[in-house]
Backbone as XML, in Angstrom:
<?xml version="1.0"?>
<chain id="A" units="angstrom">
  <residue number="1" name="MET">
    <atom name="N" x="146.340" y="100.800" z="9.718"/>
    <atom name="CA" x="145.597" y="101.182" z="8.528"/>
    <atom name="C" x="144.135" y="100.658" z="8.677"/>
  </residue>
  <residue number="2" name="GLU">
    <atom name="N" x="144.033" y="99.393" z="8.976"/>
    <atom name="CA" x="142.742" y="98.760" z="9.053"/>
    <atom name="C" x="142.520" y="98.307" z="10.513"/>
  </residue>
  <residue number="3" name="SER">
    <atom name="N" x="141.319" y="98.538" z="11.048"/>
    <atom name="CA" x="141.052" y="98.080" z="12.351"/>
    <atom name="C" x="139.715" y="97.394" z="12.389"/>
  </residue>
  <residue number="4" name="THR">
    <atom name="N" x="139.408" y="96.685" z="13.476"/>
    <atom name="CA" x="138.133" y="95.964" z="13.552"/>
    <atom name="C" x="137.312" y="96.584" z="14.650"/>
  </residue>
  <residue number="5" name="ASN">
    <atom name="N" x="136.013" y="96.754" z="14.383"/>
    <atom name="CA" x="135.029" y="97.230" z="15.404"/>
    <atom name="C" x="133.771" y="96.502" z="15.175"/>
  </residue>
  <residue number="6" name="ASP">
    <atom name="N" x="133.356" y="95.708" z="16.098"/>
    <atom name="CA" x="132.194" y="94.860" z="15.955"/>
    <atom name="C" x="130.864" y="95.581" z="16.219"/>
  </residue>
  <residue number="7" name="ASN">
    <atom name="N" x="130.930" y="96.899" z="16.425"/>
    <atom name="CA" x="129.719" y="97.646" z="16.740"/>
    <atom name="C" x="128.963" y="98.142" z="15.514"/>
  </residue>
  <residue number="8" name="CYS">
    <atom name="N" x="129.465" y="97.876" z="14.343"/>
    <atom name="CA" x="128.835" y="98.353" z="13.101"/>
    <atom name="C" x="127.888" y="97.339" z="12.522"/>
  </residue>
  <residue number="9" name="PRO">
    <atom name="N" x="126.553" y="97.512" z="12.684"/>
    <atom name="CA" x="125.602" y="96.508" z="12.188"/>
    <atom name="C" x="125.456" y="96.466" z="10.677"/>
  </residue>
  <residue number="10" name="CYS">
    <atom name="N" x="125.949" y="97.469" z="9.963"/>
    <atom name="CA" x="125.682" y="97.553" z="8.491"/>
    <atom name="C" x="126.802" y="97.041" z="7.676"/>
  </residue>
  <residue number="11" name="CYS">
    <atom name="N" x="127.903" y="96.666" z="8.240"/>
    <atom name="CA" x="129.079" y="96.265" z="7.433"/>
    <atom name="C" x="129.874" y="95.188" z="8.208"/>
  </residue>
  <residue number="12" name="SER">
    <atom name="N" x="131.094" y="94.959" z="7.722"/>
    <atom name="CA" x="131.953" y="93.913" z="8.285"/>
    <atom name="C" x="132.437" y="94.274" z="9.696"/>
  </residue>
  <residue number="13" name="GLY">
    <atom name="N" x="132.338" y="95.527" z="10.063"/>
    <atom name="CA" x="132.887" y="95.957" z="11.345"/>
    <atom name="C" x="134.361" y="96.392" z="11.246"/>
  </residue>
  <residue number="14" name="LYS">
    <atom name="N" x="134.955" y="96.191" z="10.111"/>
    <atom name="CA" x="136.345" y="96.704" z="9.925"/>
    <atom name="C" x="136.314" y="98.171" z="9.499"/>
  </residue>
  <residue number="15" name="HIS">
    <atom name="N" x="137.361" y="98.868" z="9.825"/>
    <atom name="CA" x="137.475" y="100.273" z="9.484"/>
    <atom name="C" x="138.806" y="100.541" z="8.846"/>
  </residue>
  <residue number="16" name="LYS">
    <atom name="N" x="138.891" y="101.590" z="8.042"/>
    <atom name="CA" x="140.126" y="101.975" z="7.451"/>
    <atom name="C" x="140.289" y="103.480" z="7.450"/>
  </residue>
  <residue number="17" name="GLU">
    <atom name="N" x="141.418" y="103.920" z="7.966"/>
    <atom name="CA" x="141.718" y="105.374" z="7.889"/>
    <atom name="C" x="142.260" y="105.699" z="6.532"/>
  </residue>
  <residue number="18" name="ARG">
    <atom name="N" x="141.630" y="106.634" z="5.847"/>
    <atom name="CA" x="142.080" y="106.982" z="4.514"/>
    <atom name="C" x="142.856" y="108.305" z="4.545"/>
  </residue>
  <residue number="19" name="ASP">
    <atom name="N" x="143.832" y="108.412" z="3.690"/>
    <atom name="CA" x="144.558" y="109.688" z="3.627"/>
    <atom name="C" x="143.623" y="110.806" z="3.062"/>
  </residue>
  <residue number="20" name="ASP">
    <atom name="N" x="143.988" y="112.039" z="3.242"/>
    <atom name="CA" x="143.166" y="113.164" z="2.824"/>
    <atom name="C" x="142.820" y="113.122" z="1.348"/>
  </residue>
  <residue number="21" name="LYS">
    <atom name="N" x="143.763" y="112.778" z="0.527"/>
    <atom name="CA" x="143.556" y="112.813" z="-0.921"/>
    <atom name="C" x="142.498" y="111.754" z="-1.322"/>
  </residue>
  <residue number="22" name="GLU">
    <atom name="N" x="142.665" y="110.554" z="-0.820"/>
    <atom name="CA" x="141.690" y="109.502" z="-1.126"/>
    <atom name="C" x="140.289" y="109.840" z="-0.596"/>
  </residue>
  <residue number="23" name="TYR">
    <atom name="N" x="140.249" y="110.339" z="0.645"/>
    <atom name="CA" x="138.951" y="110.694" z="1.226"/>
    <atom name="C" x="138.278" y="111.784" z="0.466"/>
  </residue>
  <residue number="24" name="LYS">
    <atom name="N" x="139.001" y="112.844" z="0.082"/>
    <atom name="CA" x="138.395" y="113.956" z="-0.635"/>
    <atom name="C" x="137.928" y="113.515" z="-2.005"/>
  </residue>
  <residue number="25" name="ASP">
    <atom name="N" x="138.721" y="112.676" z="-2.690"/>
    <atom name="CA" x="138.330" y="112.230" z="-4.001"/>
    <atom name="C" x="137.047" y="111.376" z="-3.972"/>
  </residue>
  <residue number="26" name="LEU">
    <atom name="N" x="136.958" y="110.430" z="-3.019"/>
    <atom name="CA" x="135.772" y="109.649" z="-2.842"/>
    <atom name="C" x="134.543" y="110.444" z="-2.457"/>
  </residue>
  <residue number="27" name="MET">
    <atom name="N" x="134.791" y="111.411" z="-1.547"/>
    <atom name="CA" x="133.629" y="112.252" z="-1.100"/>
    <atom name="C" x="133.127" y="113.105" z="-2.242"/>
  </residue>
  <residue number="28" name="ASN">
    <atom name="N" x="134.070" y="113.676" z="-3.030"/>
    <atom name="CA" x="133.665" y="114.519" z="-4.165"/>
    <atom name="C" x="132.819" y="113.701" z="-5.195"/>
  </residue>
  <residue number="29" name="ARG">
    <atom name="N" x="133.294" y="112.478" z="-5.442"/>
    <atom name="CA" x="132.474" y="111.590" z="-6.349"/>
    <atom name="C" x="131.117" y="111.383" z="-5.778"/>
  </residue>
  <residue number="30" name="LEU">
    <atom name="N" x="131.022" y="111.059" z="-4.494"/>
    <atom name="CA" x="129.681" y="110.794" z="-3.914"/>
    <atom name="C" x="128.793" y="111.992" z="-3.930"/>
  </residue>
  <residue number="31" name="LYS">
    <atom name="N" x="129.374" y="113.147" z="-3.654"/>
    <atom name="CA" x="128.575" y="114.420" z="-3.695"/>
    <atom name="C" x="128.024" y="114.685" z="-5.114"/>
  </residue>
  <residue number="32" name="ARG">
    <atom name="N" x="128.862" y="114.389" z="-6.137"/>
    <atom name="CA" x="128.358" y="114.600" z="-7.511"/>
    <atom name="C" x="127.223" y="113.604" z="-7.804"/>
  </residue>
  <residue number="33" name="ILE">
    <atom name="N" x="127.413" y="112.354" z="-7.354"/>
    <atom name="CA" x="126.362" y="111.333" z="-7.526"/>
    <atom name="C" x="125.073" y="111.761" z="-6.835"/>
  </residue>
  <residue number="34" name="GLU">
    <atom name="N" x="125.224" y="112.229" z="-5.572"/>
    <atom name="CA" x="124.053" y="112.708" z="-4.804"/>
    <atom name="C" x="123.331" y="113.791" z="-5.558"/>
  </residue>
  <residue number="35" name="GLY">
    <atom name="N" x="124.126" y="114.707" z="-6.191"/>
    <atom name="CA" x="123.488" y="115.800" z="-6.954"/>
    <atom name="C" x="122.777" y="115.270" z="-8.173"/>
  </residue>
  <residue number="36" name="GLN">
    <atom name="N" x="123.385" y="114.215" z="-8.863"/>
    <atom name="CA" x="122.712" y="113.610" z="-9.969"/>
    <atom name="C" x="121.408" y="112.962" z="-9.573"/>
  </residue>
  <residue number="37" name="VAL">
    <atom name="N" x="121.376" y="112.303" z="-8.443"/>
    <atom name="CA" x="120.201" y="111.622" z="-7.972"/>
    <atom name="C" x="119.107" y="112.663" z="-7.631"/>
  </residue>
  <residue number="38" name="ARG">
    <atom name="N" x="119.509" y="113.746" z="-7.042"/>
    <atom name="CA" x="118.543" y="114.846" z="-6.726"/>
    <atom name="C" x="117.983" y="115.392" z="-8.063"/>
  </residue>
  <residue number="39" name="GLY">
    <atom name="N" x="118.853" y="115.500" z="-9.096"/>
    <atom name="CA" x="118.407" y="115.931" z="-10.377"/>
    <atom name="C" x="117.361" y="115.015" z="-10.969"/>
  </residue>
  <residue number="40" name="ILE">
    <atom name="N" x="117.533" y="113.723" z="-10.799"/>
    <atom name="CA" x="116.546" y="112.740" z="-11.283"/>
    <atom name="C" x="115.237" y="112.913" z="-10.532"/>
  </residue>
  <residue number="41" name="GLU">
    <atom name="N" x="115.337" y="113.122" z="-9.258"/>
    <atom name="CA" x="114.115" y="113.314" z="-8.432"/>
    <atom name="C" x="113.357" y="114.577" z="-8.958"/>
  </residue>
  <residue number="42" name="ASN">
    <atom name="N" x="114.115" y="115.625" z="-9.227"/>
    <atom name="CA" x="113.452" y="116.831" z="-9.800"/>
    <atom name="C" x="112.845" y="116.563" z="-11.124"/>
  </residue>
  <residue number="43" name="MET">
    <atom name="N" x="113.519" y="115.832" z="-11.951"/>
    <atom name="CA" x="112.976" y="115.488" z="-13.287"/>
    <atom name="C" x="111.654" y="114.730" z="-13.136"/>
  </residue>
  <residue number="44" name="LEU">
    <atom name="N" x="111.598" y="113.816" z="-12.180"/>
    <atom name="CA" x="110.369" y="113.037" z="-11.997"/>
    <atom name="C" x="109.256" y="113.950" z="-11.432"/>
  </residue>
  <residue number="45" name="GLU">
    <atom name="N" x="109.622" y="114.822" z="-10.509"/>
    <atom name="CA" x="108.616" y="115.749" z="-9.982"/>
    <atom name="C" x="108.095" y="116.696" z="-11.037"/>
  </residue>
  <residue number="46" name="ASN">
    <atom name="N" x="108.941" y="117.006" z="-12.043"/>
    <atom name="CA" x="108.540" y="117.930" z="-13.116"/>
    <atom name="C" x="108.049" y="117.232" z="-14.357"/>
  </residue>
  <residue number="47" name="ASP">
    <atom name="N" x="107.717" y="115.926" z="-14.217"/>
    <atom name="CA" x="107.112" y="115.194" z="-15.257"/>
    <atom name="C" x="107.984" y="115.113" z="-16.514"/>
  </residue>
  <residue number="48" name="ALA">
    <atom name="N" x="109.311" y="114.980" z="-16.302"/>
    <atom name="CA" x="110.225" y="114.821" z="-17.462"/>
    <atom name="C" x="109.932" y="113.583" z="-18.218"/>
  </residue>
  <residue number="49" name="TYR">
    <atom name="N" x="110.310" y="113.564" z="-19.484"/>
    <atom name="CA" x="110.036" y="112.420" z="-20.400"/>
    <atom name="C" x="110.906" y="111.236" z="-19.919"/>
  </residue>
  <residue number="50" name="CYS">
    <atom name="N" x="110.285" y="110.048" z="-20.072"/>
    <atom name="CA" x="110.897" y="108.804" z="-19.573"/>
    <atom name="C" x="112.337" y="108.625" z="-20.045"/>
  </residue>
  <residue number="51" name="THR">
    <atom name="N" x="112.568" y="108.815" z="-21.346"/>
    <atom name="CA" x="113.934" y="108.545" z="-21.837"/>
    <atom name="C" x="114.952" y="109.500" z="-21.270"/>
  </residue>
  <residue number="52" name="ASP">
    <atom name="N" x="114.513" y="110.755" z="-21.011"/>
    <atom name="CA" x="115.406" y="111.700" z="-20.383"/>
    <atom name="C" x="115.858" y="111.282" z="-19.007"/>
  </residue>
  <residue number="53" name="ILE">
    <atom name="N" x="114.892" y="110.736" z="-18.273"/>
    <atom name="CA" x="115.230" y="110.229" z="-16.907"/>
    <atom name="C" x="116.088" y="108.996" z="-16.994"/>
  </residue>
  <residue number="54" name="LEU">
    <atom name="N" x="115.760" y="108.075" z="-17.923"/>
    <atom name="CA" x="116.596" y="106.912" z="-18.051"/>
    <atom name="C" x="118.026" y="107.257" z="-18.371"/>
  </residue>
  <residue number="55" name="ILE">
    <atom name="N" x="118.265" y="108.214" z="-19.221"/>
    <atom name="CA" x="119.618" y="108.597" z="-19.547"/>
    <atom name="C" x="120.346" y="109.119" z="-18.335"/>
  </residue>
  <residue number="56" name="GLN">
    <atom name="N" x="119.637" y="109.890" z="-17.473"/>
    <atom name="CA" x="120.260" y="110.379" z="-16.244"/>
    <atom name="C" x="120.526" y="109.232" z="-15.260"/>
  </residue>
  <residue number="57" name="VAL">
    <atom name="N" x="119.633" y="108.296" z="-15.189"/>
    <atom name="CA" x="119.852" y="107.127" z="-14.352"/>
    <atom name="C" x="121.078" y="106.362" z="-14.831"/>
  </residue>
  <residue number="58" name="SER">
    <atom name="N" x="121.212" y="106.225" z="-16.136"/>
    <atom name="CA" x="122.413" y="105.571" z="-16.650"/>
    <atom name="C" x="123.698" y="106.313" z="-16.298"/>
  </residue>
  <residue number="59" name="ALA">
    <atom name="N" x="123.658" y="107.612" z="-16.284"/>
    <atom name="CA" x="124.807" y="108.434" z="-15.910"/>
    <atom name="C" x="125.165" y="108.180" z="-14.401"/>
  </residue>
  <residue number="60" name="VAL">
    <atom name="N" x="124.156" y="108.049" z="-13.585"/>
    <atom name="CA" x="124.371" y="107.747" z="-12.150"/>
    <atom name="C" x="124.987" y="106.374" z="-11.997"/>
  </residue>
  <residue number="61" name="ASN">
    <atom name="N" x="124.470" y="105.378" z="-12.734"/>
    <atom name="CA" x="125.058" y="104.083" z="-12.703"/>
    <atom name="C" x="126.516" y="104.086" z="-13.110"/>
  </residue>
  <residue number="62" name="SER">
    <atom name="N" x="126.842" y="104.798" z="-14.141"/>
    <atom name="CA" x="128.237" y="104.924" z="-14.630"/>
    <atom name="C" x="129.098" y="105.616" z="-13.557"/>
  </residue>
  <residue number="63" name="ALA">
    <atom name="N" x="128.578" y="106.615" z="-12.905"/>
    <atom name="CA" x="129.337" y="107.286" z="-11.865"/>
    <atom name="C" x="129.594" y="106.392" z="-10.679"/>
  </residue>
  <residue number="64" name="LEU">
    <atom name="N" x="128.599" y="105.568" z="-10.294"/>
    <atom name="CA" x="128.771" y="104.612" z="-9.209"/>
    <atom name="C" x="129.791" y="103.550" z="-9.589"/>
  </residue>
  <residue number="65" name="ASN">
    <atom name="N" x="129.742" y="103.076" z="-10.852"/>
    <atom name="CA" x="130.745" y="102.105" z="-11.258"/>
    <atom name="C" x="132.160" y="102.672" z="-11.221"/>
  </residue>
  <residue number="66" name="SER">
    <atom name="N" x="132.277" y="103.919" z="-11.576"/>
    <atom name="CA" x="133.571" y="104.632" z="-11.532"/>
    <atom name="C" x="134.050" y="104.727" z="-10.090"/>
  </residue>
  <residue number="67" name="PHE">
    <atom name="N" x="133.130" y="105.058" z="-9.217"/>
    <atom name="CA" x="133.452" y="105.149" z="-7.731"/>
    <atom name="C" x="133.973" y="103.811" z="-7.249"/>
  </residue>
  <residue number="68" name="ASN">
    <atom name="N" x="133.228" y="102.707" z="-7.637"/>
    <atom name="CA" x="133.642" y="101.397" z="-7.236"/>
    <atom name="C" x="134.999" y="101.022" z="-7.698"/>
  </residue>
  <residue number="69" name="LYS">
    <atom name="N" x="135.351" y="101.362" z="-8.939"/>
    <atom name="CA" x="136.670" y="101.073" z="-9.522"/>
    <atom name="C" x="137.751" y="101.727" z="-8.730"/>
  </residue>
  <residue number="70" name="VAL">
    <atom name="N" x="137.547" y="102.999" z="-8.411"/>
    <atom name="CA" x="138.557" y="103.749" z="-7.644"/>
    <atom name="C" x="138.738" y="103.148" z="-6.255"/>
  </residue>
  <residue number="71" name="LEU">
    <atom name="N" x="137.613" y="102.872" z="-5.571"/>
    <atom name="CA" x="137.640" y="102.348" z="-4.255"/>
    <atom name="C" x="138.249" y="100.931" z="-4.225"/>
  </residue>
  <residue number="72" name="LEU">
    <atom name="N" x="137.887" y="100.105" z="-5.235"/>
    <atom name="CA" x="138.464" y="98.756" z="-5.285"/>
    <atom name="C" x="139.978" y="98.802" z="-5.548"/>
  </residue>
  <residue number="73" name="ALA">
    <atom name="N" x="140.433" y="99.693" z="-6.458"/>
    <atom name="CA" x="141.840" y="99.812" z="-6.683"/>
    <atom name="C" x="142.584" y="100.241" z="-5.428"/>
  </residue>
  <residue number="74" name="ASN">
    <atom name="N" x="142.031" y="101.215" z="-4.717"/>
    <atom name="CA" x="142.645" y="101.678" z="-3.457"/>
    <atom name="C" x="142.699" y="100.496" z="-2.453"/>
  </residue>
  <residue number="75" name="HIS">
    <atom name="N" x="141.593" y="99.767" z="-2.361"/>
    <atom name="CA" x="141.516" y="98.639" z="-1.423"/>
    <atom name="C" x="142.594" y="97.580" z="-1.723"/>
  </residue>
  <residue number="76" name="MET">
    <atom name="N" x="142.740" y="97.309" z="-3.027"/>
    <atom name="CA" x="143.710" y="96.242" z="-3.352"/>
    <atom name="C" x="145.150" y="96.739" z="-3.135"/>
  </residue>
  <residue number="77" name="LYS">
    <atom name="N" x="145.434" y="97.995" z="-3.383"/>
    <atom name="CA" x="146.758" y="98.538" z="-3.196"/>
    <atom name="C" x="147.159" y="98.706" z="-1.727"/>
  </residue>
  <residue number="78" name="THR">
    <atom name="N" x="146.135" y="98.848" z="-0.866"/>
    <atom name="CA" x="146.456" y="99.097" z="0.550"/>
    <atom name="C" x="146.011" y="97.894" z="1.413"/>
  </residue>
  <residue number="79" name="CYS">
    <atom name="N" x="144.789" y="97.754" z="1.654"/>
    <atom name="CA" x="144.294" y="96.690" z="2.602"/>
    <atom name="C" x="144.734" y="95.301" z="2.178"/>
  </residue>
  <residue number="80" name="VAL">
    <atom name="N" x="144.460" y="94.916" z="0.893"/>
    <atom name="CA" x="144.756" y="93.607" z="0.466"/>
    <atom name="C" x="146.268" y="93.355" z="0.426"/>
  </residue>
  <residue number="81" name="ALA">
    <atom name="N" x="147.009" y="94.318" z="-0.148"/>
    <atom name="CA" x="148.475" y="94.123" z="-0.198"/>
    <atom name="C" x="149.106" y="94.052" z="1.224"/>
  </residue>
  <residue number="82" name="ASP">
    <atom name="N" x="148.638" y="94.927" z="2.079"/>
    <atom name="CA" x="149.186" y="94.916" z="3.450"/>
    <atom name="C" x="148.887" y="93.607" z="4.185"/>
  </residue>
  <residue number="83" name="ASN">
    <atom name="N" x="147.654" y="93.097" z="4.033"/>
    <atom name="CA" x="147.296" y="91.815" z="4.643"/>
    <atom name="C" x="148.145" y="90.639" z="4.078"/>
  </residue>
  <residue number="84" name="ILE">
    <atom name="N" x="148.337" y="90.643" z="2.804"/>
    <atom name="CA" x="149.184" y="89.569" z="2.207"/>
    <atom name="C" x="150.635" y="89.651" z="2.705"/>
  </residue>
  <residue number="85" name="ARG">
    <atom name="N" x="151.134" y="90.868" z="2.745"/>
    <atom name="CA" x="152.535" y="91.093" z="3.271"/>
    <atom name="C" x="152.663" y="90.614" z="4.706"/>
  </residue>
  <residue number="86" name="ASN">
    <atom name="N" x="151.558" y="90.776" z="5.470"/>
    <atom name="CA" x="151.577" y="90.348" z="6.892"/>
    <atom name="C" x="151.198" y="88.865" z="7.059"/>
  </residue>
  <residue number="87" name="GLY">
    <atom name="N" x="151.040" y="88.149" z="5.972"/>
    <atom name="CA" x="150.771" y="86.698" z="6.062"/>
    <atom name="C" x="149.296" y="86.340" z="6.192"/>
  </residue>
  <residue number="88" name="ASN">
    <atom name="N" x="148.418" y="87.321" z="6.038"/>
    <atom name="CA" x="146.964" y="87.053" z="6.161"/>
    <atom name="C" x="146.392" y="86.789" z="4.770"/>
  </residue>
  <residue number="89" name="ASP">
    <atom name="N" x="146.499" y="85.531" z="4.344"/>
    <atom name="CA" x="145.966" y="85.192" z="2.983"/>
    <atom name="C" x="144.443" y="85.087" z="2.952"/>
  </residue>
  <residue number="90" name="GLU">
    <atom name="N" x="143.807" y="85.095" z="4.118"/>
    <atom name="CA" x="142.348" y="85.065" z="4.181"/>
    <atom name="C" x="141.709" y="86.296" z="3.439"/>
  </residue>
  <residue number="91" name="ILE">
    <atom name="N" x="142.520" y="87.356" z="3.337"/>
    <atom name="CA" x="142.047" y="88.556" z="2.685"/>
    <atom name="C" x="141.681" y="88.277" z="1.216"/>
  </residue>
  <residue number="92" name="ILE">
    <atom name="N" x="142.312" y="87.285" z="0.631"/>
    <atom name="CA" x="141.985" y="86.943" z="-0.768"/>
    <atom name="C" x="140.592" y="86.389" z="-0.842"/>
  </residue>
  <residue number="93" name="ASP">
    <atom name="N" x="140.170" y="85.532" z="0.096"/>
    <atom name="CA" x="138.801" y="85.032" z="0.151"/>
    <atom name="C" x="137.787" y="86.152" z="0.325"/>
  </residue>
  <residue number="94" name="GLU">
    <atom name="N" x="138.167" y="87.092" z="1.207"/>
    <atom name="CA" x="137.310" y="88.225" z="1.420"/>
    <atom name="C" x="137.125" y="89.052" z="0.140"/>
  </residue>
  <residue number="95" name="LEU">
    <atom name="N" x="138.221" y="89.266" z="-0.564"/>
    <atom name="CA" x="138.137" y="89.984" z="-1.791"/>
    <atom name="C" x="137.332" y="89.242" z="-2.840"/>
  </residue>
  <residue number="96" name="MET">
    <atom name="N" x="137.499" y="87.983" z="-2.951"/>
    <atom name="CA" x="136.701" y="87.182" z="-3.914"/>
    <atom name="C" x="135.237" y="87.237" z="-3.568"/>
  </residue>
  <residue number="97" name="ASN">
    <atom name="N" x="134.906" y="87.139" z="-2.273"/>
    <atom name="CA" x="133.468" y="87.230" z="-1.883"/>
    <atom name="C" x="132.924" y="88.612" z="-2.220"/>
  </residue>
  <residue number="98" name="THR">
    <atom name="N" x="133.724" y="89.620" z="-2.021"/>
    <atom name="CA" x="133.265" y="90.971" z="-2.342"/>
    <atom name="C" x="133.013" y="91.160" z="-3.822"/>
  </residue>
  <residue number="99" name="LEU">
    <atom name="N" x="133.978" y="90.659" z="-4.647"/>
    <atom name="CA" x="133.819" y="90.736" z="-6.086"/>
    <atom name="C" x="132.580" y="89.989" z="-6.575"/>
  </residue>
  <residue number="100" name="GLN">
    <atom name="N" x="132.314" y="88.827" z="-5.989"/>
    <atom name="CA" x="131.118" y="88.045" z="-6.352"/>
    <atom name="C" x="129.847" y="88.830" z="-6.042"/>
  </residue>
  <residue number="101" name="LYS">
    <atom name="N" x="129.802" y="89.514" z="-4.901"/>
    <atom name="CA" x="128.643" y="90.320" z="-4.509"/>
    <atom name="C" x="128.484" y="91.471" z="-5.435"/>
  </residue>
  <residue number="102" name="MET">
    <atom name="N" x="129.584" y="92.067" z="-5.824"/>
    <atom name="CA" x="129.541" y="93.273" z="-6.710"/>
    <atom name="C" x="129.064" y="92.883" z="-8.146"/>
  </residue>
  <residue number="103" name="MET">
    <atom name="N" x="129.288" y="91.631" z="-8.563"/>
    <atom name="CA" x="128.925" y="91.210" z="-9.889"/>
    <atom name="C" x="127.568" y="90.659" z="-10.018"/>
  </residue>
  <residue number="104" name="ARG">
    <atom name="N" x="126.776" y="90.665" z="-8.971"/>
    <atom name="CA" x="125.400" y="90.170" z="-9.006"/>
    <atom name="C" x="124.559" y="90.990" z="-9.922"/>
  </residue>
</chain>
């Protein structure tokens, strides 16, 4: 399920194969967020009123939070649970560090 690859400079180097349903759900959410961000860019280019842009930015933040909740739940049900079952309690420290970074 989870593998390690030290060639990734942008992240932990670990990788996870996701099932089709999880992958499609996460990608669909990201594509919608991408579209919302492009919409904000267009609003700015078209001199939209500040509060209208702020409301759209708030919608993007909400969508990203929702994405994080789904991804975190999947992570806990799979990666974290599997590691604990296999005796790797260090995953709890990793999860706590991740949560601390998310809450900044």
